[in-house]
N, C-alpha and C positions, 0 to 999 in steps of 0.2 A: 798895482802890477808887481810881480815878483819874479826873480830869476830862479828856475827850479831844474833839478835833474829829474827827468821823467822816465819811467819804466813801463813796459808792458807787464802783464801778469806773470809772464815767465821770467822776468828780471834778467834778461840776457843781453839786451841791446839798448842801454840808456843813452839819452842825449839831453843837452841843456837848451832851454828855451825861455823866453819871457812868457809868463802865464797871467792871464786876466780872466775875471769872472764877470762878463758884461751882462746887462739886461738885453732883452730882445731888441729894444729900441736903439741900443748902442752898437749893435753888430754891424749894421749897414755902413756906418761911418768908418769903422775899423777895416772893413773890406775895401774901402776906397783908398787906403794907403798903399805905399809902394812896398811895404813889408810883406813877406810871405806869411800866410795865415793858415791855421788849421783848427777845426773844432775838436773838442775832446769831451767825453762823458766821464765815466767813473774809472776809466783805465783798465777795463777787463778784457780788452783784446790782448793776446798773449805776446805778440811781437812788437814791431815798430810802427804799426798802423796809425796810432794816435799820438805820434811824436813828430817834432819838427825842429831839428837842430838849428839854432841861430835865428829862428823865426818867432812868431807870436802865436801862442796856443790859447784858444778861447774855451775855457772850461764852462760847460752849460749849467753848472750847479745853481746859478741865480735865476734860471728860467724854470719855475716850478708850479705854475698855475695849472690846475686841473678843473675843467668845467664840470657841471652836473651831468651825470650819465643819463642819456635820453632813454625813453621807454623801450626803444628798439636795441639798446645796448651800444649805441655809438657814443663816443665821447671825444671832445677836443682837449688836448693836453699840450703843455709846453715840452720842449725837447729834453729838459732836465728832470722831468717826472720819471721815476724809476718803475721798473716792473714790480718792485716791492710796494711802492705807493699804490699802483693800480690794484694789486691784490688786496691791500689793507682797506682801501676805500670800496672797491667793487665787490669783494666776496660777501660782506654782510648784506649787500643789496641783491645778491644772487647773480653776480657777474664775475667771470674769471678771465685772465688773459688768454687769448686764443692760441698763443705759442709762447713758451718760455724755455730759455736755455737752462743749463744746470745751476745757475745762480739767479737770485732776484735782484742782485746789485748791478743792474745794467740800466742805463738811461734809455728813454725812448729814442733819442737822437742816435745813440750808439747802436741800438737794436735795428734801426733803419739802415744806418751806414753799413753794418755788417750783415744785414738781413739774417738775423739769428734764427736758429731752428731748434727743435726740441724732439721729444720722444714720439711726437705725433705727425711728423712730416709726411709719412706715407698716407695719412688721412687728410690733414689740414694744411699741408704746405708750410712755408716759412712765415716769419713775421710780416714780411712785405705783402703777402697775399691778403692781409687783414687791415692794411692801411688804406683808408678811403680817400684821403686827401692830405697834402702837406704844404706848409708854407716854408719857402726856401729863400734865404738871403744869399745873393750872389754879388759879385763885383759889378754886375750890370743892373742890379736892382732886386727888389723882393718879388718873388714869383709864387703864385699858388698853382699847384699842379696836382693831377690825379690820373687814374688809369684811362680817363676819357678826355682830359684837358691837359695839353702839353705832355702827352703820355710818354714820349721818348725821354724827356727830362726826368719825369717821375720814375721810370723804371731804371734809368741810369743812376739815379740817386739811391734807389733800393739796392743795397749791396755794393754801392759805389765807393765805399771806404772813405766817405767824407770829401771826395774830390770835386763834386759838382757845386757845392755850396754849404752853407750852415743851416741845418734844419732848425727852424724856430718853433713851429707848432705842427701837430699832426692830428688827424681825425682817425680814430681806431674803431674797429668793430670788435666788441667783447663777446665772450662765450657765455651763454646762460647756463647756470648750474643750480642745483637744489641742495647741495651739501658741501661741507668742507672736507669730505672724506673721499678717498679713492679706493675702489675694490680691486685688489691686486692678486694675480696668480703668479706663483714663482715655481720655476722648474730648473733642476740642476742637470747639466749635460756633461758627459765624460770626454767629449771631444768637439772640435770645431765643426766638423761635417754635420753632426747631428743637430746642433743648435741652428746652423744656417738653414738646414732643411726645414726645421720647424718654423723658423721666422718667415721663410719664403712661402710656406704653405698655410700658415695660420695667423700671421700678423693682421690680416684684413678683419679678423674678428674683434680686434681691440683698437681703441683710439690711441693708446700709448704702449710703446714697446721699446725695450732696451736690453742689451745683453752685456754683462761684465765678462771679459775674456782674460784668461790667464795666459800671458805670453812667455812664461818661463818654463813651460813643460814641453817635452818632445815625445816623439814616438806615438803610441796609440792614444795617449791622453793629450796630445798637442791641442792647444786652444780650448781646453775644458772651460765651461761657461756656466753662468747663472743668468737665466732669462726671467725678467720681470715684465709683466704686461698688465694693463689695467684700464679702467674706465671710471668716470665720476659716479659716485653713489647717487642713486635717485631716491631722495628722502625729503619730501616737501616740508616736513615739520622740523627738520634739523636746524639747530642754531649754528650759523656759519661763523666760525672764528678765524681771525687772521693768523698767519704763522708767527711763531715766537721769535724774538730776537736771539742772536747767538749768545750763549752763556759763557763760552770759553774762547780764548784767542791764543795765538802764537806770538809772544811778545818780542821775540828776536829771531834772527836767522839761525837755523839749526847748524851744527857742525857739518861742513862739506863731507859728503860721503856717507851720511847717516842712512840715506836711502840708496843702498847698493844691492848688488845681486843677491847676497845672502839674506839681508833683511826683507827685501821684497819677496823673495821666494818663500820665506817663512810666513809673511803676512798673507800671501796668496793661498798657501796651504790652509791656514787657519780660516780665511774668509770662505774658501770653497767648502770646507768641512762643516762650517757653521750654518751654511745655507740648507734649507730643507730639500730633499730629493723632489718633492712635489707638495705644494700647498696652494689651495684654491680659496678664493673669497676672503682673503685677509683684508681687514680694514686699516688703511694707513692715512695719516694726515697729509694735507697738501705739502707741508714743508718736508716731511720725511720722504715722500715719494719723488717730488720734483727737485728739491734743493737740499740734499743731505749735507753737502759740504758747507752750506751757509751756517751750519751749526757751529763752525769753527772759524773765527775771524782770522784773516791773514794766513790761511793755511798754506799759501804758496811759500812761506818762509821755511817750511819743513824741508824744502829742497836745498837749503843752504844759500850762501852768497853767490854761488855760480849760477843758480837758477835752474830752469829746465826748459826743454823744448816740448811744446805740444804740436804733434804732427797729425793733422787730420786730412784724409783724402776721401774722395768719392769716385766710384767706378760704376759703370753700367752693369745691369744684370748679366749680360753676356760675358762679363769679365769677373765673375764671382771668384774664380780661382786666384785672382790677384790678392784677395783678402787672405786666402790660405798661404800664398807665397810670402806675403808680408809678415805674417805671424811666424811662419817657419824661419824666415830670415832673422827675426828678432831672437827667437828661441835658440837658434844655432850660433848666433854671434855673441850670445850672452850679454847683449846690451839690455839692461833691465828697463821694463816699463811698469811703473807703479800703478797706472790706471789705464786700462784699455776698454773702450766702449764701442760696441757694434750696434748699428741701427739700419733700418730700411729707409730709403728715400723715395719720394714721389718726384714729380716734375719740378723744375726750377721756375723762376720768374722769367719774363721776357728781357730782363736786364743783361747788358753785355758782360758784366762780371758776376753773373749768377753762379753760385757754387753747386747747388744740388742737381742731381740727375736721377732718373728712375734706376734704382739699384741699391748699392751698399755704401755706407760710410763707416770708417773706422777712425777713432781718435786715440792717440797714444801719448801718454805723459812720459817723457824720457829725461831723466836727470842728466845735467851736463857733468862730464867728468870722464866717462870711459873713452879710452883712446880710439876705439872702433866707431864711436858715434857718428862723426862726420861721414865716414865711408858708408855706414849703414843708411844714413839719411839720403845720400846720393843714390844708393841702390834702390831705396824706396821710391825716389823721384822717377827713376828709370822704369820701375815696375808700373807705376801709376800712369806715366806718360804712354807707355806701350799699350796699356789697356784702354786708352782714350779717356782717362780720368783727369782729375785735377786736385790741387791742394787748396784748402780753405785759407784765404788771405788774412782773415781776422786772427788766425792762429800762427801764421807764417812769420819766421824771423830770419830765413836764410835762403830762400829761392834765388836763383840767378835770372837775369833778364831773358835769356834764350828759353829756359824752361818755362818761365811764366808765359811768354808769348805762345809757346806750343800748347800749353794747357788752356789758355784763354785767347783763342784766335780772334774773338770779336772785340778785343781791347781797343782797336782803332775807332770803333763806333762810339765808345765812351769819350775818346779824345775829340771826335768831331762835335759831339753834343757839348762837351766842356768848352770848346772854343767859342760857342755862341753866347755863353753866359760868363765866361772867365777868359777873355781873349789874351790877357796879359799874364796868365798863369799866376795869379795871386795866391790861389789855394793849392797847396801841395803838402807832402808828408815825407818822413824818412822812408817809409815803405815805397812811395812812388818814385823817390830818387834812387833807391837801391835797385828797383826793378826797371829803371829807366823808362818807366811809364810816362813820365813827364820830363822832357829834356829842357832844362833852363838853368 
């Protein structure tokens, strides 16, 4: 056991806890103590969801057993197995993860707790839609649950931010593929309205779709974008190779202010001009299409010691104007966003803290530093709330309790389920304390 300062990927809200890397067999006894406990994967949630000040954090890195993939593509894995592990083992056998976020460096336990999503949510849903069963350690004992057995606990755990128990194992349904390549179409759009129209009318033709949006332009070119959409190549004779390891890394935090309005505006101009106006049928590797940032280790250090906020929200189709208003707000406030990603969402899960909803999701990387940033974030909260939307808790670092309750009105359902397996509130987190989700 060691005492560590733990950060989210945004590096904005650290806290100190005792950290242990137990085996699955040791977890149950640790949950029987009076100490507050929380499970943690690879620390890729951006805010304070995987932190517990003054408590005991159980890192799942010692739980790495992956069973043989069955002929139907189902596989049992320990919670510490990563998406990277699944791809490296599964791809040569013709299997791919059904859902992947923008990094492979996420544990299965973390993917379940955050119910991660990718470029294919409009077709395949989130990670939780492909979990067939899971084994959950709780203070009341170890429980196996699924969509048909103890379903309420199962769906409360999917996207439950680790508050219902410690995931030990999970059975996943993988996706059959015949190639390690993706066939990609790329189109450049001069404004936000045109790219949103194309996504709404044409995304159904592709399994994967994502748009990079420039939040630094105003007027007629506000929200100019690069849309990339694709599907797995169908080539039965292909040799399927796993993605390569990162060759470069960021060894230390960059000087604060390196990513500012001027540098980001220059980067965005270059990025937009380099993209083709239209290119169809380009062959890209799995790594290049799904996880381009994994090519640079510790890229979050580029934001400097003050870190950055990733603000991601979802709004229904009827509130598409909220996306326009949000980007207009950023552009006019001159709060720089280094990375803005726009995607289409399908339905969420039955879970009480499920984030997705049919409509739109926009994710923004906002360096800490500009004086206007807190005000702009509060204004974004108001826009999202008025539209009937919500903020993604796995990215959140600063929501207040009242706003959280308005965005997630079913939170009491989670608490009711939690009381049945954790009546003494052994399991909690910095995020749960900040949002007053758990009062103790």
